[in-house]
C-alpha positions, 0 to 999 in steps of 0.5 A: 409634113404636119397638118398645117403643112409644116414639117415636124421632125419630133413628137414635141413639135408635132404637138406644138403644131397641132396645138396651134392649128387647133387654136387658129381653127377654133378662133376662126370658127368662133369669129365666123359665128360672131360674123354671121350673127352681126350679118343677121342683125345688120339694120339694112340687110339683115334677117327680119326675124333676127332683127325683131328679137330682143333679150326677153324674146331670145331668153325663152330660146336660150332656156329651151336650147339648154334643156335640149342639151341635157336631153342630148346628154341623157340620150347618150347621143354625142352627135346630137350633143354637138349639134345642141351645144352649137345651138346653145353657143348661138344663143350666147352670140346672139345676146352678145350681139344685141348688147354690143349694139347698145354699147353694153358689152361684147362676146369678148367681154363675156369670155374675159369675165367668165375666165376671170371668174373661173380662175378666181373660183379655182385658187387650188388650181390658179393660186395657193389654196389646197383642196384635195376633195370635190367637197372641198373644192365646193366649199371654197367655191361657195365661200368665194361666191359669198365674198363676191356677193359682199358688195351686193344690196341683197345680203340674204343667204338666198340672194343669187338663186335664180327664179328661172330654175325649175321649181324642184331644183330651186327649192333644193337650192334655197333650202341648201342655202338656208341650211348652211347657216343653221336653218335646218332639221336636226335629223331625217326623222324630223323631216318625215314628221313634217311630211306627215304634218303637211299631208294632214294639213293638205287633206284638211284643205281638200275637205274644206274645198278652198282651192287656194289653200289646197294649192298652198298646202300642196306646194308645202308637201312638195317643198318637204319632199324636196327636203327629203330628197336633199337629206338623202342626197338625191337630185329631186329634179333628176328623180322627177325626170326619171319618174316621168320617163319611166311612166312614159315608157310603161304607158307607151308599152301599155299602148303597144300591147293594147294595139296588138290586140286591136284595142285602144286604152280608152276602150279598155276597163280599168281592170284590163288596164291594170293587167297591162300595167303589171305585164309591162312591170313584169317584162321590165323586171324580166 
């Protein structure tokens, strides 16, 4: 007997049966989640906390859950990833429920619009366009997105780059958009020269003592650093995240070495802390 209690005499029918069972299960659990959210938002018998929320308040949780998904991926923890993806899916269902209450759209509308978008943006799969490499796929994707924006009021080359992105990631995206229409340095050496220029201006403002100008010039330095990363095909957001993780790991190792001596880092001299830092780096190299 098969998984759903149906005899399956041949491998083909086994596969068909498994496919049908999987889809029934998927639809059942999806509807279950949608029903749970509707119950939580019931005006008379719902959860007070859930009823109090709106798009803006839930938006903050949506962003947080997206970051937790990335953390699970970085940790390589698939059980955690499954759990965090569930939390992220809940955010979609929550927004859909609030929209449905206002007569705007529902979960099925979200699923429909993304399905149509994916088919439209993959003409090499669902149409007759050819794309043999990932770069060709990406170019087609960007061309299609540009065509989709043709009717928008904002016709800037930078239109559609969300302001909610982390600053380094957004800097990369807007500079890529600008480069696509020709606003670009001629070579990498020009980027290095620009960095020297911006560092000089930042140093000048440090000497002037103007805090706002220092703030602005430091932002310019970071922006050019992102361009250096882009030219070298480095994801600046990931590079910064990895640098943070490396520093945290080394600092925690320093704390452990200090604790083993019955000390805390705050009690140690700069020279002693430097020695610990070097020990940790040597241990990593070994």
